[in-house]
C-alpha positions in Angstrom: -36.1 -58.1 26.6 -38.2 -55.1 25.9 -35.1 -52.8 26.2 -33.3 -55.0 23.7 -36.2 -54.8 21.2 -36.3 -51.0 21.7 -32.6 -50.6 21.0 -32.8 -52.8 17.9 -35.7 -50.7 16.7 -33.7 -47.5 17.1 -30.7 -49.0 15.4 -32.9 -50.1 12.5 -34.4 -46.7 12.1 -30.9 -45.1 12.1 -29.8 -47.6 9.5 -32.8 -46.8 7.3 -32.3 -43.1 7.7 -28.6 -43.2 6.8 -29.0 -45.5 3.9 -27.8 -43.7 0.8 -29.8 -44.0 -2.4 -27.1 -43.2 -4.9 -28.3 -43.9 -8.4 -26.1 -44.0 -11.4 -26.0 -41.4 -14.2 -27.9 -43.0 -17.1 -26.8 -42.7 -20.8 -29.3 -43.5 -23.5 -29.0 -43.2 -27.3 -32.0 -42.6 -29.5 -32.9 -41.2 -32.9 -35.1 -38.1 -33.0 -36.1 -36.3 -36.2 -33.6 -38.3 -38.1 -30.7 -37.4 -35.9 -28.9 -39.4 -33.2 -29.4 -38.0 -29.7 -27.4 -38.8 -26.6 -29.4 -38.4 -23.5 -27.8 -38.2 -20.0 -30.1 -38.3 -17.0 -29.0 -37.2 -13.5 -30.8 -36.7 -10.3 -32.1 -33.3 -11.4 -31.7 -32.8 -15.1 -32.1 -34.7 -18.4 -29.6 -33.5 -20.9 -29.9 -34.2 -24.7 -27.0 -33.7 -27.0 -27.5 -33.8 -30.8 -25.1 -34.9 -33.5 -26.8 -32.4 -35.8 -24.3 -29.5 -35.4 -23.0 -30.9 -32.1 -25.5 -29.0 -30.0 -27.0 -29.1 -26.6 -30.7 -29.6 -27.5 -32.2 -29.7 -24.0 -31.5 -29.4 -20.3 -34.8 -30.6 -18.9 -35.1 -30.1 -15.1 -37.3 -33.1 -14.2 -37.1 -32.7 -10.5 -39.8 -30.3 -9.2 -39.8 -29.6 -5.4 -42.7 -28.0 -3.6 -43.9 -24.8 -5.3 -42.0 -25.5 -8.6 -42.7 -27.1 -11.9 -40.6 -29.0 -14.5 -38.8 -26.7 -17.0 -36.2 -26.7 -19.7 -33.3 -24.4 -19.0 -32.0 -24.3 -22.6 -33.1 -20.9 -24.2 -35.9 -21.3 -26.8 -38.0 -23.8 -24.9 -41.5 -22.6 -23.7 -42.6 -22.9 -20.1 -45.2 -25.3 -18.8 -45.6 -28.9 -17.9 -44.7 -30.0 -21.5 -42.1 -27.5 -22.8 -41.9 -27.1 -26.6 -38.9 -25.8 -28.6 -39.4 -22.7 -30.7 -39.3 -22.9 -34.5 -35.8 -22.7 -36.0 -34.2 -21.2 -32.8 -30.5 -21.6 -32.5 -29.4 -24.2 -30.0 -26.3 -23.8 -27.6 -22.9 -24.7 -29.1 -23.9 -24.1 -32.7 -20.8 -23.1 -34.8 -21.0 -20.4 -37.4 -18.0 -20.2 -39.7 -17.3 -17.2 -41.9 -20.8 -15.7 -42.1 -23.8 -15.5 -39.8 -25.3 -18.9 -40.7 -25.3 -22.2 -38.9 -22.9 -24.8 -40.2 -25.1 -28.0 -40.1 -22.2 -30.4 -40.4 -22.8 -33.7 -38.6 -20.8 -34.5 -35.4 -19.9 -37.8 -34.0 -21.1 -38.4 -30.4 -19.2 -40.5 -27.9 -20.5 -41.1 -24.4 -19.2 -43.0 -21.4 -19.7 -43.1 -17.6 -16.9 -42.5 -15.1 -18.0 -44.4 -12.1 -21.6 -44.2 -11.0 -21.9 -40.5 -10.6 -20.3 -39.0 -13.8 -20.8 -39.2 -17.5 -18.7 -37.6 -20.4 -20.2 -36.7 -23.7 -17.8 -35.7 -26.6 -19.1 -34.2 -29.8 -16.5 -34.0 -32.5 -16.1 -33.1 -36.2 -13.0 -33.3 -38.3 -13.0 -31.7 -41.8 -10.6 -29.9 -44.1 -11.6 -26.5 -43.0 -13.2 -27.1 -39.6 -12.0 -29.2 -36.6 -14.2 -29.1 -33.5 -14.4 -30.9 -30.2 -17.0 -30.2 -27.5 -16.7 -32.1 -24.3 -19.3 -32.1 -21.5 -18.7 -33.6 -18.0 -22.0 -34.3 -16.2 -22.2 -35.1 -12.5 -24.8 -36.6 -10.2 -25.1 -33.7 -7.8 -27.4 -30.8 -6.8 -25.6 -28.0 -8.6 -27.2 -28.0 -12.1 -23.7 -27.6 -13.5 -21.5 -29.4 -16.0 -17.9 -28.9 -17.1 -17.5 -27.6 -20.6 -14.4 -27.7 -22.9 -14.7 -26.5 -26.4 -12.0 -26.3 -29.1 -13.0 -25.1 -32.6 -10.5 -24.4 -35.3 -11.1 -22.9 -38.7 -7.8 -21.2 -39.9 -8.3 -17.7 -41.2 -12.1 -17.7 -40.6 -14.2 -15.8 -38.1 -15.8 -18.3 -35.8 -18.9 -17.8 -33.8 -20.0 -20.2 -31.1 -23.7 -19.6 -30.3 -24.5 -20.1 -26.6 -28.2 -19.5 -26.7 -31.4 -17.9 -28.0 -32.3 -14.5 -26.7 -35.9 -14.6 -25.6 -38.1 -11.5 -26.1 -39.7 -9.7 -23.3 -38.5 -9.4 -19.7 -38.8 -13.1 -18.7 -35.0 -13.5 -18.7 -32.2 -10.9 -18.7 -29.0 -11.4 -20.7 -26.0 -10.6 -18.5 -22.3 -10.4 -19.1 -19.6 -11.1 -16.5 -16.5 -8.9 -16.4 -13.9 -8.9 -13.6 -16.4 -10.3 -11.1 -19.2 -7.8 -12.0 -22.2 -8.1 -14.2 -23.2 -5.9 -17.1 -26.3 -5.8 -19.2 -24.3 -5.1 -22.4 -20.9 -6.1 -23.8 -18.1 -3.9 -22.7 -15.6 -2.3 -25.1 -12.3 -4.1 -25.5 -9.7 -2.6 -23.2 -12.2 -1.5 -20.6 -11.9 -4.7 -18.6 -9.2 -7.1 -17.5 -11.1 -10.4 -18.0 -14.3 -11.6 -19.7 -15.7 -14.3 -17.4 -18.9 -15.4 -19.0 -22.4 -14.7 -20.1 -25.9 -16.0 -20.0 -29.6 -15.6 -19.1 -30.9 -15.0 -15.6 -34.7 -15.2 -14.8 -36.8 -15.3 -11.8 -37.2 -19.1 -11.9 -34.2 -20.3 -14.0 -30.6 -19.5 -14.9 -28.7 -20.4 -18.0 -25.1 -19.2 -17.7 -21.7 -20.1 -18.9 -18.9 -19.2 -16.5 -15.6 -19.1 -18.4 -12.4 -20.3 -16.6 -10.1 -20.1 -19.6 -10.0 -18.9 -23.2 -9.7 -15.7 -25.1 -13.0 -15.4 -26.9 -15.1 -12.3 -26.8 -18.9 -12.0 -26.6 -21.1 -11.2 -29.6 -24.8 -10.5 -30.3 -26.4 -11.5 -33.6 -29.4 -12.8 -35.5 -29.7 -16.2 -37.1 -31.0 -16.8 -40.6 -34.5 -17.3 -39.3 -34.5 -13.9 -37.7 -34.1 -15.1 -34.1 -31.7 -13.1 -31.9 -28.7 -15.1 -30.4 -25.8 -14.5 -28.1 -22.4 -16.2 -27.8 -18.7 -15.8 -28.2 -16.5 -15.3 -31.2 -12.9 -15.4 -32.3 -10.7 -15.6 -35.4 -9.1 -18.9 -36.5 -9.8 -20.7 -33.3 -12.0 -20.7 -30.2 -10.7 -22.6 -27.2 -12.5 -22.2 -23.9 -13.4 -24.1 -20.8 -15.8 -23.3 -18.0 -18.9 -24.3 -16.1 -22.4 -24.3 -17.6 -25.3 -23.8 -15.1 -28.6 -24.9 -16.5 -31.2 -25.0 -13.7 -33.3 -23.1 -11.1 -32.4 -19.8 -9.7 -31.1 -20.9 -6.3 -28.6 -18.4 -4.8 -26.8 -21.0 -2.7 -26.3 -23.3 -5.7 -25.2 -20.4 -7.9 -22.7 -19.4 -5.2 -21.3 -22.9 -5.1 -20.9 -22.7 -8.9 -19.1 -19.4 -8.6 -22.0 -17.5 -10.0 -23.6 -15.9 -6.9 -22.9 -12.4 -8.4 -25.4 -13.0 -11.3 -28.4 -13.3 -8.9 -27.5 -11.3 -5.7 -29.9 -11.3 -2.7 -31.2 -8.4 -0.7 -30.7 -7.7 3.0 -33.6 -9.8 4.3 -32.9 -12.6 1.8 -29.4 -12.7 3.1 -30.8 -13.7 6.5 -32.5 -16.6 4.8 -29.2 -17.6 3.2 -27.6 -17.7 6.6 -30.4 -20.0 7.8 -29.9 -22.2 4.8 -26.2 -22.5 5.3 -26.7 -23.4 9.0 -29.3 -26.0 7.9 -26.7 -27.4 5.4 -24.1 -27.4 8.1 -26.4 -29.5 10.3 -26.8 -31.9 7.4 -23.1 -32.3 6.9 -22.7 -32.8 10.7 -25.4 -35.5 10.8 -25.3 -37.0 7.3 -29.1 -36.9 7.0 -31.6 -34.1 6.6 -34.1 -35.8 9.0 -31.6 -35.5 11.8 -30.7 -32.0 10.7 -34.3 -31.0 11.1 -34.4 -32.7 14.5 -31.3 -30.7 15.6 -32.7 -27.5 14.1 -35.9 -28.0 16.2 -34.0 -28.7 19.4 -31.7 -25.7 18.9 -34.5 -23.3 18.2 -36.3 -24.5 21.3 -33.2 -24.0 23.5 -32.6 -20.6 22.1 -36.2 -19.4 22.6 -36.6 -21.2 26.0 -36.1 -18.1 28.2 -38.6 -16.1 26.3 -41.1 -19.0 26.1 -40.7 -19.6 29.8 -41.6 -16.0 30.7 -44.6 -16.0 28.4 -45.9 -19.4 29.7 -45.6 -18.1 33.2 -47.7 -15.1 32.2 -50.2 -17.3 30.6 -50.4 -19.5 33.7 -51.0 -16.4 35.9 -53.8 -15.3 33.5 -55.4 -18.7 33.9 -55.3 -18.3 37.7 -56.8 -14.8 37.4 -59.8 -16.1 35.4 -62.2 -16.4 38.5 -61.3 -12.8 39.6 -61.8 -11.5 36.0 -65.1 -13.2 35.8 -66.3 -11.5 39.1 -65.2 -8.1 37.8 -67.1 -8.7 34.5 -70.2 -9.6 36.5 -69.8 -6.6 38.8 -69.2 -4.0 36.1 -71.1 -5.5 33.3 -73.0 -2.2 32.7 -69.9 0.0 33.0 -67.4 -1.0 30.3 -64.9 1.8 31.0 -64.7 1.0 34.8 -64.4 -2.7 33.9 -61.3 -2.0 31.7 -59.7 0.2 34.4 -60.3 -2.5 37.1 -58.9 -5.2 34.8 -55.8 -3.2 34.0 -55.3 -2.5 37.8 -55.6 -6.3 38.5 -53.0 -7.0 35.8 -50.7 -4.4 37.3 -51.0 -5.8 40.8 -50.5 -9.4 39.7 -47.7 -8.4 37.2 -49.4 -10.1 34.3 -49.2 -9.3 30.6 -52.6 -10.1 29.1 -51.1 -10.6 25.7 -48.2 -12.7 26.9 -49.9 -16.0 26.3 -50.2 -15.3 22.5 -46.5 -15.0 21.9 -45.5 -18.7 22.2 -47.8 -19.5 19.2 -46.9 -16.4 17.2 -43.1 -17.0 17.8 -43.3 -20.3 16.0 -44.5 -18.9 12.7 -41.4 -16.9 11.7 -39.2 -20.0 12.5 -41.6 -22.2 10.6 -41.5 -19.8 7.6 -37.7 -19.7 7.7 -37.4 -23.5 7.8 -40.0 -23.8 5.0 -38.0 -21.5 2.8 -34.8 -23.3 3.7 -36.3 -26.7 2.7 -37.7 -25.2 -0.5 -34.3 -23.7 -1.5 -32.4 -26.8 -0.4 -34.8 -29.2 -2.2 -32.2 -30.3 -4.7 -29.7 -31.4 -2.0 -32.4 -33.0 0.1 -33.7 -34.9 -3.0 -30.3 -36.6 -3.6 -29.5 -37.2 0.1 -30.4 -40.3 2.1 -34.0 -40.7 3.1 -35.4 -40.6 6.7 -37.4 -43.5 8.1 -40.2 -44.1 5.5 -39.7 -40.7 3.8 -37.6 -41.0 0.7 -37.5 -37.2 0.2 -38.2 -34.7 2.9 -38.6 -31.9 0.4 -41.7 -33.7 -1.0 -45.1 -34.4 0.7 -45.4 -37.5 2.9 -46.9 -40.0 0.5 -48.6 -41.9 3.3 -49.7 -38.8 5.4 -48.2 -40.5 8.5 -46.2 -37.4 9.5 -49.3 -35.2 9.1 -51.4 -37.5 11.3 -48.8 -37.6 14.0 -48.3 -33.8 14.0 -52.1 -33.2 14.1 -52.5 -35.8 16.9 -49.7 -34.0 18.9 -51.5 -30.7 18.5 -54.8 -32.2 19.7 -53.0 -33.7 22.7 -51.6 -30.3 23.5 -55.0 -28.8 23.3 -56.4 -31.4 25.6 -53.6 -30.9 28.2 -54.0 -27.1 27.9 -57.7 -27.2 28.7 -57.1 -29.6 31.6 -54.8 -27.0 33.3 -57.4 -24.2 33.1 -59.4 -23.6 36.3 -62.4 -23.0 34.2 -62.2 -24.7 30.7 -63.5 -22.5 27.9 -66.9 -23.1 26.4 -68.6 -22.5 23.1 -66.7 -21.2 20.1 -63.3 -20.8 21.7 -63.2 -24.4 22.9 -64.3 -25.6 19.5 -61.7 -23.5 17.7 -58.9 -25.1 19.7 -60.0 -28.6 18.5 -60.8 -27.6 14.9 -57.7 -25.5 14.1 -55.2 -28.4 13.9 -57.5 -30.4 11.7 -58.1 -27.4 9.3 -54.4 -26.8 9.2 -53.7 -30.4 8.3 -56.2 -30.3 5.4 -54.9 -26.9 4.1 -51.2 -28.0 4.2 -51.4 -31.6 3.1 -49.0 -30.9 0.2 -46.4 -29.2 2.3 -42.9 -30.9 2.5 -42.7 -33.8 4.9 -39.7 -32.1 6.5 -41.9 -29.2 7.6 -44.4 -31.6 9.2 -41.5 -33.3 11.0 -40.4 -30.0 12.5 -44.0 -29.2 13.5 -44.4 -32.6 15.2 -41.2 -32.3 17.2 -41.8 -28.7 18.0 -45.2 -29.6 19.4 -43.9 -32.5 21.5 -41.1 -30.3 22.9 -43.6 -27.6 23.6 -45.7 -30.1 25.6 -42.6 -31.2 27.5 -41.6 -27.6 28.3 -45.2 -27.0 29.5 -44.9 -29.7 32.0 -41.6 -28.2 33.3 -43.3 -24.7 33.6 -46.2 -26.3 35.4 -43.9 -27.9 38.0 -42.1 -24.6 38.5 -45.4 -22.7 39.0 -46.6 -25.4 41.4 -43.5 -25.1 43.5 -43.8 -21.4 43.6 -47.4 -21.6 44.7 -46.5 -24.1 47.5 -43.8 -21.8 48.7 -45.9 -18.6 48.6 -47.7 -19.2 52.0 -44.4 -19.8 53.8 -43.1 -16.5 52.6 -46.0 -14.6 54.0 -46.4 -16.5 57.2 -48.2 -19.6 58.4 -51.4 -20.5 56.5 -54.6 -19.5 58.2 -56.3 -22.5 59.8 
């Protein structure tokens, strides 16, 4: 009966952890400043398209993982919890016909969903001297991208399609993409085979249009209010299609969008990218980031097992040597130099590394940091993936602190077991530190992602299990030792 209940409980937990939480793309129409706005909300971004000039007014990134804040990726918006749009800045997809001024003709906006995870917004204008259609396909995914198709026709006229406002200072850098390489300035015609896009790249965000078709060329200009702008231009007609990225600077996401070249990573960061890709592979294999973290923890424990085994054996030997070390300290308490020599000789005879016991704890921190960075840079994908047990989003803190309590309890259990194994349990400050450290760590890192606490809980439990195995090995070796040297003395 108890076995059946246990099996049902496990199956229920699996069902909850694999339950998808797909939410539909939402379309909302509103009037703002006398103009009709079409708002499309996805898992990460809230886009606003305006009928005034057929522009993209906003790409507000409302999802904020650990260590990030909300932001608007459209150039011209200020940073902060409540971004504000600059005065009379030019918005993306403004059309200038003939001169260098914005043509404020009204567009007609049409929007519809395609299934639960896609929405299409079409902004169109038809006049005697200007025919324009701008189509945007928005998806419910983690890539911060949308498909863009623009067709603007004005026979005999120079047409400029503004793609954004150029911010002053060094916050974001304007880059141009030619033949798979970036440039900080437009290249002369004939010096390249293909113009592939342009946009802004900053430390925390990227706004970039990757062109997959069209014959437009880039331009830099100034609008009638004196604000610098960038975009593409042509004569008579501009027809282009591509991918617009409006979101956080995440290399893996940019790479998937075909824009990895605009934000390359260094040698050490490339190692992190490999860990992130391995982490993502574990997610695809299991279908859930909770199980991916569990597998990641088990794999790292298996890989580091030989090293951990040697270090735990060294630590166990140090514990057995504690009485001898204490006698040496009492004997040579007034001769520090001789004491150090005698201790080193004892270590040599017993083949013990006095620093070996520290490595198991130190080794965990690089792995913990790598997983932490992987969770932070995979937050978008984790956010839209199925939850795990009671945790809706492993990239966010545990709202009930259950995982923190369990992980802290496991650390305290480990401390209790460790002190029980010692021939002479520590006293004073060292003993107190062992009990206080887990609690202090829990208080300091309350806001850390729940996925990180899940790793720490499992890693601690596996470490306790490995310690039992090491203890059994050491006990067998101790029992066999007298037989190897001869019969025990009566």
